[in-house]
C-alpha positions in Angstrom: -13.8 26.6 40.0 -10.3 27.7 41.2 -10.5 28.3 45.0 -8.3 30.6 47.0 -6.3 29.2 49.9 -8.6 28.2 52.6 -7.0 30.2 55.4 -7.1 33.4 53.3 -10.9 33.4 53.1 -13.1 35.6 55.2 -15.3 32.6 56.1 -12.4 30.7 57.5 -11.0 33.7 59.4 -14.4 34.3 61.0 -14.3 30.7 62.2 -10.8 31.2 63.5 -11.8 34.2 65.5 -14.9 32.4 66.8 -12.7 29.4 67.9 -10.7 31.6 70.3 -13.7 31.7 72.5 -15.1 28.3 71.7 -11.9 26.5 72.9 -12.8 27.6 76.4 -16.4 26.4 76.3 -17.5 23.6 78.6 -20.3 21.4 77.2 -21.8 21.0 80.6 -22.5 24.7 80.6 -23.7 24.8 77.1 -26.4 22.2 77.9 -27.3 24.0 81.2 -27.8 27.3 79.4 -30.0 25.9 76.6 -32.7 23.3 77.5 -33.5 23.0 73.8 -29.9 22.2 72.7 -30.8 18.5 71.9 -33.7 19.2 69.6 -31.9 22.1 68.0 -28.9 19.9 67.2 -30.4 16.8 65.8 -31.5 15.9 62.3 -33.2 12.9 60.7 -32.8 11.6 57.2 -33.2 8.2 55.4 -34.3 6.5 58.7 -31.1 7.7 60.4 -31.0 10.1 63.4 -28.0 12.3 64.1 -27.4 14.0 67.5 -24.5 16.4 67.2 -25.2 18.3 70.4 -22.3 16.8 72.3 -19.7 18.8 70.4 -18.0 22.1 71.5 -20.2 24.2 69.3 -23.0 26.7 69.4 -25.7 27.7 66.9 -23.3 30.4 65.8 -20.6 27.8 65.2 -22.9 25.8 62.9 -23.9 29.0 61.1 -20.3 29.9 60.4 -19.4 26.3 59.4 -22.3 26.1 56.9 -21.3 29.5 55.5 -17.8 28.2 54.9 -19.2 25.1 53.1 -21.4 27.4 51.0 -18.5 29.7 50.0 -16.3 26.7 49.2 -18.8 25.5 46.6 -20.1 22.4 48.3 -23.6 22.7 46.7 -22.1 23.4 43.2 -19.6 20.5 43.5 -22.4 18.2 44.8 -24.6 19.0 41.8 -21.7 18.5 39.4 -21.0 15.1 40.9 -24.6 14.0 40.5 -24.7 15.4 36.9 -21.8 13.2 35.9 -19.2 16.0 35.4 -15.6 14.9 35.6 -14.9 16.0 39.1 -12.1 13.4 39.5 -9.7 15.9 38.0 -6.4 13.9 38.1 -7.9 10.9 36.3 -10.4 13.0 34.3 -13.4 10.9 35.2 -16.9 11.3 36.4 -17.7 10.2 40.0 -21.0 8.4 39.7 -21.3 5.8 42.5 -24.6 7.5 43.2 -25.9 6.4 39.8 -25.4 2.7 40.9 -28.3 3.1 43.4 -30.6 5.2 41.3 -34.0 3.7 40.3 -34.4 2.7 36.7 -34.8 5.5 34.3 -33.5 8.3 36.6 -29.9 9.1 35.5 -29.0 11.3 32.5 -26.4 10.3 29.9 -22.7 10.8 30.5 -20.5 11.3 27.5 -23.4 10.1 25.4 -23.8 6.9 27.3 -27.1 6.0 29.1 -25.5 5.2 32.5 -28.7 4.2 34.1 -29.5 1.6 31.5 -26.0 0.2 31.8 -26.3 -0.1 35.6 -29.7 -1.8 35.5 -28.6 -4.2 32.8 -25.9 -5.4 35.1 -28.3 -5.5 38.1 -30.6 -7.7 36.0 -27.8 -10.1 35.3 -26.9 -10.2 39.0 -30.4 -11.0 39.9 -30.6 -13.9 37.5 -27.2 -15.3 38.7 -27.8 -14.9 42.4 -31.3 -16.4 42.2 -29.8 -19.5 40.5 -27.0 -20.0 43.1 -29.4 -19.4 46.0 -32.1 -21.7 44.6 -29.9 -24.6 43.6 -30.2 -23.7 39.9 -26.4 -23.4 39.7 -24.6 -26.6 40.5 -20.9 -27.5 40.8 -19.1 -29.9 38.5 -20.3 -32.9 40.4 -23.9 -31.8 40.5 -23.9 -30.5 44.0 -25.3 -27.1 45.1 -22.9 -24.3 46.0 -22.3 -24.1 49.8 -19.4 -21.7 50.0 -18.5 -18.5 48.2 -14.9 -17.1 48.2 -14.6 -13.5 47.2 -11.0 -12.7 46.0 -10.3 -9.0 45.8 -8.5 -6.2 47.7 -9.2 -2.7 48.9 -12.7 -1.7 48.0 -13.2 -5.0 46.2 -12.9 -6.6 49.7 -13.6 -4.1 52.4 -17.1 -3.1 51.1 -18.6 -6.5 50.4 -17.0 -8.1 53.5 -18.3 -5.3 55.7 -21.8 -5.4 54.3 -22.1 -9.2 54.4 -21.1 -9.3 58.0 -23.4 -6.4 58.8 -26.3 -8.2 57.2 -25.6 -11.5 58.8 -29.1 -12.0 60.1 -30.4 -11.7 56.5 -28.0 -14.3 55.0 -28.9 -17.5 53.2 -28.7 -20.4 55.6 -26.8 -22.6 53.2 -24.2 -20.2 51.8 -21.1 -19.5 53.8 -19.1 -16.4 52.7 -15.3 -16.1 52.7 -13.1 -13.2 51.8 -9.5 -13.3 50.7 -7.6 -10.1 50.1 -4.1 -10.4 51.5 -1.3 -11.5 49.3 0.0 -13.3 52.4 -0.7 -16.9 51.6 -2.0 -17.6 55.1 -5.1 -15.7 54.1 -5.9 -17.9 51.1 -4.7 -21.1 53.0 -7.2 -20.4 55.8 -10.1 -20.0 53.3 -9.2 -23.1 51.3 -8.9 -25.2 54.4 -12.6 -24.6 55.1 -14.1 -25.3 51.6 -14.8 -28.2 49.2 -13.9 -27.7 45.5 -17.1 -29.5 44.5 -19.3 -26.9 46.2 -17.3 -23.7 46.2 -17.9 -20.7 44.0 -15.0 -18.2 43.6 -15.6 -14.6 42.7 -12.5 -12.9 41.3 -13.0 -9.1 41.6 -10.5 -7.0 39.6 -11.6 -4.3 37.1 -8.5 -4.8 34.9 -7.9 -8.5 35.9 -4.3 -7.5 36.5 -4.4 -6.4 40.2 -1.2 -8.1 41.5 -2.5 -9.3 44.9 -5.9 -10.4 43.6 -4.5 -12.3 40.6 -1.9 -14.1 42.7 -4.7 -15.3 45.0 -6.9 -16.1 42.1 -4.2 -18.3 40.5 -3.6 -20.0 43.8 -7.3 -20.8 44.0 -7.4 -22.0 40.4 -4.4 -24.4 41.0 -6.0 -25.7 44.2 -9.3 -26.3 42.3 -7.6 -28.1 39.4 -6.0 -30.6 41.8 -9.4 -32.4 41.9 -11.2 -31.0 38.8 -10.6 -30.3 35.2 -10.1 -27.0 33.3 -13.5 -27.6 31.7 -15.0 -27.4 35.1 -13.7 -23.9 35.9 -16.7 -22.0 34.5 -19.0 -23.7 37.1 -16.8 -22.5 40.0 -15.2 -19.2 38.9 -16.9 -15.9 38.0 -15.4 -12.5 37.5 -16.2 -8.9 38.4 -14.1 -7.2 35.7 -14.0 -5.4 32.4 -11.1 -7.4 30.8 -13.0 -10.0 28.7 -9.9 -11.5 27.2 -8.0 -12.0 30.5 -11.2 -13.4 32.0 -11.5 -15.9 29.2 -7.9 -16.9 29.4 -8.2 -17.6 33.1 -11.0 -20.1 32.3 -14.0 -18.0 33.2 -16.9 -17.9 30.7 -17.4 -14.2 29.8 -21.1 -14.7 30.2 -20.3 -14.9 33.9 -18.3 -11.7 33.9 -20.0 -8.8 35.7 -18.7 -5.4 34.6 -18.5 -2.0 36.2 -17.1 1.3 35.0 -14.2 3.6 35.4 -16.4 6.2 37.0 -16.8 3.8 40.0 -13.9 4.2 42.5 -12.9 1.1 44.4 -13.9 2.4 47.8 -17.3 3.4 46.4 -17.9 0.2 44.5 -19.9 -2.0 46.9 -23.0 -0.7 45.1 -21.8 -2.1 41.7 -21.1 -5.7 40.7 -18.4 -5.7 43.4 -21.4 -6.1 45.7 -22.1 -9.6 44.1 -21.2 -11.4 47.4 -23.7 -9.2 49.2 -26.5 -10.1 46.7 -25.5 -13.8 47.0 -25.6 -13.7 50.8 -28.8 -11.7 51.4 -30.7 -12.2 48.1 -31.3 -9.7 45.3 -34.4 -8.2 47.0 -32.4 -7.2 50.1 -29.6 -6.0 47.9 -32.1 -3.7 46.2 -33.2 -2.4 49.6 -29.5 -1.7 50.4 -29.3 0.4 47.2 -32.6 2.1 48.0 -31.4 3.1 51.5 -28.3 4.7 50.0 -30.4 6.5 47.3 -32.7 8.0 50.0 -29.6 9.5 51.6 -28.5 10.7 48.2 -31.8 12.5 47.7 -31.5 14.1 51.2 -28.0 15.2 50.4 -29.1 16.7 47.1 -32.2 18.5 48.3 -31.9 19.4 52.0 -30.7 22.9 52.9 -27.1 22.9 54.1 -28.2 23.9 57.6 -30.3 20.8 57.9 -28.2 18.5 55.7 -27.0 15.4 57.6 -23.8 14.7 55.6 -22.9 18.4 55.5 -23.4 18.8 59.3 -21.4 15.7 60.0 -18.6 16.9 57.7 -18.4 20.4 59.0 -18.4 19.4 62.6 -15.6 17.0 61.8 -13.8 19.8 60.0 -14.3 22.0 63.1 -12.8 19.4 65.4 -9.9 18.7 63.1 -9.1 22.3 62.2 -9.8 24.4 65.3 -9.8 21.9 68.2 -6.6 20.1 66.9 -8.2 16.6 67.0 -5.8 14.5 64.9 -7.9 11.3 64.9 -11.5 10.1 64.8 -12.7 7.0 66.5 -15.7 5.0 65.2 -17.6 3.1 67.8 -20.4 1.0 66.5 -22.5 -0.4 69.3 -23.6 -3.3 67.1 -21.4 -6.4 66.7 -22.5 -6.9 63.1 -20.9 -3.6 62.2 -17.5 -4.8 63.4 -15.8 -4.2 60.1 -17.4 -0.7 59.6 -14.5 1.2 61.2 -12.0 -0.6 58.8 -14.3 0.3 55.9 -14.3 4.0 56.9 -10.6 4.0 57.2 -10.3 3.4 53.5 -13.2 5.6 52.5 -11.9 8.6 54.5 -8.1 8.3 54.5 -7.7 7.1 51.0 -10.0 9.9 49.8 -8.8 12.9 51.9 -5.3 11.8 53.0 -3.8 14.4 50.6 -1.2 17.2 51.0 -1.8 19.3 47.9 -4.9 21.1 46.6 -6.6 20.5 43.3 -4.4 23.4 42.1 -1.3 21.4 42.9 -0.3 23.7 45.8 0.5 22.5 49.4 -2.6 22.7 51.6 -2.4 25.4 54.2 -4.3 23.4 56.9 -4.4 19.9 58.3 -6.6 17.5 56.3 -7.9 14.0 57.0 -7.8 12.8 60.6 -6.7 9.2 61.3 -9.8 7.0 61.4 -9.9 4.0 63.7 -12.2 2.1 66.0 -13.8 -1.0 67.4 -17.2 -2.2 68.4 -18.6 -1.2 71.8 -18.6 -2.6 74.4 -15.2 -4.2 73.6 -13.7 -0.8 72.9 -14.6 0.3 76.4 -12.3 -2.4 77.8 -9.5 -1.6 75.3 -8.8 2.0 74.4 -11.5 4.1 76.0 -9.1 4.6 78.9 -7.0 6.8 76.5 -10.1 8.6 75.2 -11.3 9.5 78.6 -8.1 10.4 80.4 -5.4 10.6 77.8 -3.5 13.7 76.7 -5.1 13.9 73.2 -8.8 14.7 72.5 -10.3 12.2 70.1 -13.9 12.8 68.8 -16.1 9.7 68.6 -18.9 8.7 66.3 -21.2 6.4 68.2 -23.5 4.2 66.0 -26.3 2.1 67.4 -29.6 0.5 66.5 -32.6 1.1 68.8 -33.9 -2.4 68.3 -31.9 -5.7 68.1 -32.0 -8.3 65.4 -31.9 -11.1 68.0 -34.3 -12.1 70.8 -31.9 -12.6 73.7 -33.4 -10.9 76.7 -31.5 -8.1 78.5 -28.6 -7.8 76.1 -29.8 -4.8 74.0 -30.8 -2.7 77.0 -27.3 -3.3 78.4 -25.7 -2.4 75.1 -27.7 0.9 74.6 -27.1 1.8 78.3 -23.4 1.5 77.8 -23.5 3.5 74.5 -25.5 6.4 75.9 -23.5 6.4 79.2 -20.2 6.6 77.4 -21.3 9.5 75.3 -22.5 11.3 78.4 -19.3 10.5 80.3 -17.1 11.8 77.5 -19.1 15.0 77.5 -19.5 15.6 81.3 -16.4 14.0 82.7 -16.0 14.0 86.5 -15.0 17.2 88.4 -12.8 17.6 91.4 -15.8 18.2 93.6 -17.6 15.1 92.3 -14.6 12.9 92.9 -14.1 14.2 96.4 -17.7 13.7 97.3 -17.7 10.2 95.9 -14.5 9.2 97.8 -15.7 10.7 101.0 -19.0 8.9 100.6 -17.0 5.7 100.3 -15.4 6.4 103.7 -11.9 7.2 102.4 -9.6 9.2 104.7 -8.7 12.8 103.9 -5.1 11.9 103.1 -6.1 9.0 100.8 -8.6 11.3 99.0 -5.9 13.8 98.2 -3.8 11.0 96.8 -6.6 9.5 94.7 -8.3 12.7 93.3 -5.9 13.2 90.3 -6.3 9.6 89.2 -10.1 9.8 89.4 -10.6 13.0 87.5 -12.1 12.9 84.0 -11.7 16.1 82.1 -14.8 15.5 79.9 -15.6 18.1 77.3 -14.7 15.4 74.7 -16.8 15.6 71.5 -19.0 12.9 70.0 -21.8 12.3 67.6 -24.6 9.8 68.0 -26.0 8.1 64.9 -29.1 6.0 65.6 -31.3 3.8 63.4 -34.4 1.9 64.4 -32.8 -1.4 63.4 -29.8 -2.5 61.3 -31.4 -3.5 58.0 -30.2 -3.5 54.4 -31.8 -0.1 53.8 -30.3 1.6 57.0 -26.9 0.1 56.2 -27.1 1.6 52.7 -28.1 5.0 54.2 -25.3 4.8 56.8 -22.6 4.1 54.2 -23.9 6.9 51.9 -23.9 9.3 54.8 -20.2 8.8 55.3 -19.5 8.9 51.6 -21.1 12.3 51.3 -19.4 13.5 54.5 -16.0 12.6 53.0 -16.9 14.4 49.8 -17.9 17.6 51.6 -14.7 17.8 53.6 -12.7 17.2 50.4 -14.5 20.1 48.7 -13.8 22.4 51.7 -10.1 21.5 51.7 -10.1 21.7 47.9 -8.3 18.4 47.5 -8.8 15.6 44.9 -10.8 13.1 46.9 -11.3 10.6 44.2 -7.8 9.4 43.3 -5.3 7.4 45.4 -1.9 7.9 43.9 -0.4 7.3 47.4 -0.8 3.5 47.0 1.3 3.4 43.8 4.9 3.9 44.9 5.2 1.0 47.2 3.6 -1.3 44.6 6.2 -0.3 42.0 9.1 -0.9 44.4 7.6 -4.2 45.6 7.7 -5.6 42.0 11.5 -4.9 41.8 12.2 -6.4 45.3 10.1 -9.5 44.6 12.2 -10.2 41.5 15.3 -9.8 43.6 13.9 -12.2 46.3 13.1 -14.9 43.7 16.4 -14.6 42.0 14.9 -13.3 38.7 16.9 -10.1 39.1 20.1 -9.2 40.9 19.7 -7.2 44.0 19.9 -3.5 43.1 21.6 -0.8 45.3 18.9 0.1 47.8 19.6 1.8 51.1 21.5 -0.3 53.6 18.4 -1.3 55.5 16.5 -2.6 52.5 19.5 -4.4 51.2 20.0 -6.0 54.6 16.4 -7.1 54.8 16.5 -8.7 51.4 19.7 -10.5 52.3 18.0 -11.9 55.5 15.0 -13.1 53.5 17.1 -14.8 50.9 19.1 -16.5 53.7 15.9 -17.8 55.4 14.8 -19.3 52.1 17.9 -21.5 51.9 17.3 -23.0 55.4 
């Protein structure tokens, strides 16, 4: 449906009027006035728990936000996505990453094709292959078992599987060591190759078209390295592909039987559930990979069926919208208090900013509001000793999503209590801050003189009133990781619907790639240097001069 400009709608204007008062609210007072604020502002789904009470919102705010989501067609667009309608309007494609985690026999046909049957046919092949590798049924060219797996991809073909493999470290096969190469910078490939043996290494080349420039350059480098000690006939034992380009895969030296396909209705940043997740299945085993899919499916079912007022992705999305739109929060910090989630902030950077970093609506008109915030973060407690200073006392207000597991996956005494104490304390500190009176009382209690107190008070004040969400799980497992990723996928979707932007394309990555091809030819001498701006011409000249030295 063709939506009116967001700011022209009655639902938006009601929120704008409401925000005039809300900007003056203090969360300390909101908690003091409502002893039931915590139970009223929490929701559970798919073994995840969301506490959104530490935001500058009231019950009325939530009601108005949900009303806006409803009037912008969130429910209708959600249903269209699950039904396989072509909601990726600029590429005229369905958006069916949710079909990748549906149980067998559950998904309707799309354009006459039984999507569910296709998905499970590939999953069956992944099971057979990963079982062989993990159980020594797949041997290298000298008869030795595989000990190392190198995944070669970029973007979603790297960020998703790498994040998931690291997150599920405690479930990994004890013999298999996983490596990920994405950067066209040769130092990335060099570092990986320096750690592996060609006799016992399996390479996964992940490129839908088998033409992705960075991936194919890295794949060719890996192939050349392998052939220094092996023969071309040995390639099929050590290289497999996640692709749809059978001829290119065969020309590379990979047996098409070892090519695992996926489909054009799977966007790169949503592809970890597909054959792109092959490294995850290799690392943790197909049973745990299925649990990963099942956890995501449980969140899908919640998103499909829960009322918007109690819908975890909708609430997370609309509170994020509120903070971005009406509280002028230009960034969002992700703080997982779990070391195994150390790549999760980077994963969400692509998911959120590549999806919703757009400046025009689906109608092709400029958006009339800010869209996606900058997403960034780091694991706690490291973040506390890096950038939390800015978040506590800096001039900008940055909302934070805290993510933690209530139980650890290790048995080291004392560590997990300390971790959770820090996580909960930081969320409380961001909300409460420290008032002038509290600072003075503290300094006086420490025996400081009156003059020194006056000097120190401004430096010790914490404004507080800084919003955060707390997402908890009992333990980080394949299922809860799947649910967590799906939660943020659907959050991103909801915000895109409200802004009326095309969340499933990424044209913004194209321009630089096109220019890079021209400049690369100029650097290698295959083409004369064209007339660029003076800066680019100067940089090219310096690079050419350095190559002569």
